[in-house]
C-alpha positions in Angstrom: 237.7 119.5 96.0 235.3 121.0 93.4 236.4 124.3 91.7 234.2 127.2 92.2 232.7 128.8 89.0 232.5 132.5 88.7 228.8 133.7 88.3 229.2 134.6 84.6 230.6 131.1 83.8 227.8 129.4 85.8 225.1 131.4 83.9 226.7 130.5 80.5 226.8 126.8 81.5 223.1 126.9 82.5 221.8 129.0 79.5 224.4 128.5 76.8 225.0 132.1 76.4 225.2 135.2 78.8 223.5 137.3 76.1 220.3 135.2 75.9 217.3 137.6 76.9 219.4 139.7 79.3 217.1 141.4 81.8 217.8 145.0 82.8 216.2 147.4 85.2 215.9 151.1 85.2 214.7 153.7 87.8 213.1 157.0 87.0 212.2 160.1 89.1 210.6 163.4 88.1 209.1 166.4 89.9 207.0 169.4 88.7 205.6 172.4 90.4 201.7 172.9 90.5 200.6 176.1 88.9 197.3 177.8 88.0 196.3 178.0 84.4 197.5 174.6 83.2 195.7 171.3 82.7 196.7 168.4 85.0 197.7 165.5 82.9 198.8 162.2 84.7 199.4 158.9 82.9 198.1 160.5 79.7 194.7 161.3 81.5 193.4 164.9 81.9 192.3 165.1 85.5 190.0 167.9 86.8 191.8 170.0 89.2 192.3 173.7 89.9 196.0 173.5 89.1 198.3 171.8 86.6 201.9 170.9 86.4 204.4 173.4 85.1 206.7 172.2 82.3 207.8 172.6 78.7 205.6 169.7 77.5 202.4 168.7 79.1 204.4 168.1 82.3 203.0 164.5 82.8 205.3 163.8 85.9 204.1 160.1 85.9 205.2 159.4 82.3 208.3 161.4 82.6 209.6 159.2 85.5 208.6 156.1 83.4 210.4 157.3 80.3 213.6 157.9 82.3 213.2 154.4 83.9 212.8 152.8 80.5 215.7 154.7 78.9 217.9 154.1 82.0 217.2 150.3 81.9 218.6 150.4 78.4 221.4 152.8 79.2 220.1 155.2 76.5 220.3 158.5 78.5 217.2 160.4 79.7 214.3 162.2 78.4 216.2 165.6 78.4 218.6 164.1 76.0 216.0 162.8 73.6 213.4 165.7 74.0 215.3 168.7 75.3 213.2 171.6 76.7 215.1 173.9 74.6 213.5 172.5 71.5 210.3 174.3 70.5 209.1 171.0 68.9 208.5 169.7 72.3 206.6 172.7 73.7 203.2 171.5 74.9 203.9 167.9 73.7 201.9 165.1 74.8 204.0 162.9 77.1 202.0 159.9 76.0 203.3 160.6 72.4 206.8 160.9 73.9 206.3 157.6 75.6 205.5 156.0 72.3 208.6 157.5 70.8 210.7 156.1 73.8 209.1 152.7 73.0 210.3 153.0 69.4 213.8 154.1 70.5 214.0 151.0 72.9 212.9 148.7 70.0 215.4 150.0 67.6 218.2 149.5 70.1 217.1 145.9 70.8 215.1 146.2 74.1 211.5 145.3 74.9 209.7 146.4 77.9 208.6 143.6 80.3 206.8 145.3 83.0 206.6 148.8 84.6 205.7 150.1 88.1 205.0 153.9 88.6 204.1 155.7 91.9 202.7 159.2 92.0 203.4 161.3 95.2 200.8 164.0 95.6 198.6 165.4 98.3 195.7 165.9 95.9 193.8 165.2 93.8 192.9 161.5 94.4 193.7 159.6 91.2 191.8 156.3 92.0 189.1 156.9 89.5 191.7 157.4 86.8 194.2 154.7 87.5 192.8 152.1 85.1 192.9 154.5 82.2 196.4 155.5 83.0 197.3 151.7 83.1 195.5 151.3 79.7 197.4 154.2 78.1 200.8 153.0 79.3 200.1 149.4 78.3 199.0 150.5 74.9 202.1 152.9 74.3 204.5 150.2 75.4 202.7 147.2 73.8 202.4 145.5 77.1 199.6 143.5 78.7 197.6 145.5 81.3 198.9 143.0 84.0 202.3 144.2 83.2 201.6 147.8 84.2 201.2 149.1 87.8 200.1 152.7 88.8 200.0 153.7 92.4 199.7 156.9 94.4 200.6 157.9 97.9 200.7 161.2 99.9 203.5 162.5 102.2 200.9 163.1 104.9 201.1 166.9 104.6 205.0 166.9 104.6 207.3 168.6 102.2 206.5 170.3 99.0 204.0 167.6 97.9 202.3 167.7 101.2 202.0 171.5 101.0 200.4 171.2 97.5 203.2 173.0 95.8 204.1 170.1 93.3 204.0 166.5 92.5 206.6 163.9 92.1 206.8 160.4 90.6 208.9 157.3 90.9 209.1 154.5 88.3 210.9 151.2 87.8 211.0 149.5 84.5 212.3 146.1 83.4 213.4 145.4 79.9 214.9 142.4 78.0 217.7 142.8 75.4 217.2 141.2 72.0 220.1 140.5 69.6 218.1 142.0 66.7 218.2 145.7 66.3 216.9 148.2 63.8 
């Protein structure tokens, strides 16, 4: 009767080492209230709209969810730990610049993004005309191919706070690989 190997030993036998290019997945979520008198920035793109998102930085809900997903995949905390809203240095900060900083944090801890998938939940405005530029911004900030970045949007069909036009939320999933080399 053949002896059953535990999954970790089976992986080691197939690859030679459990540590070879470990793949890790992270999930991110963010929500911001819509308010008058602010620009609407999503995916690093300014979108013409009568309201913007309220927050300490530019309140880019899409990139905030993505940064949390990336940091979570690497078990490096969340954006509030790295860029606290109590620090005046981040007041009005570009979330695209913060995403570049997260990319550097990941790299120095031995992680490389593989692909990302973000979903915006908002009743309005429609983001279809801006999705490609959002994908380009994210791909450039993370040094990814455009084919490794997905940006989607949906509504809640008039339900809840997003359906009532009170705010927007975003979900993100990120896959990273772990390198042996670190900064």
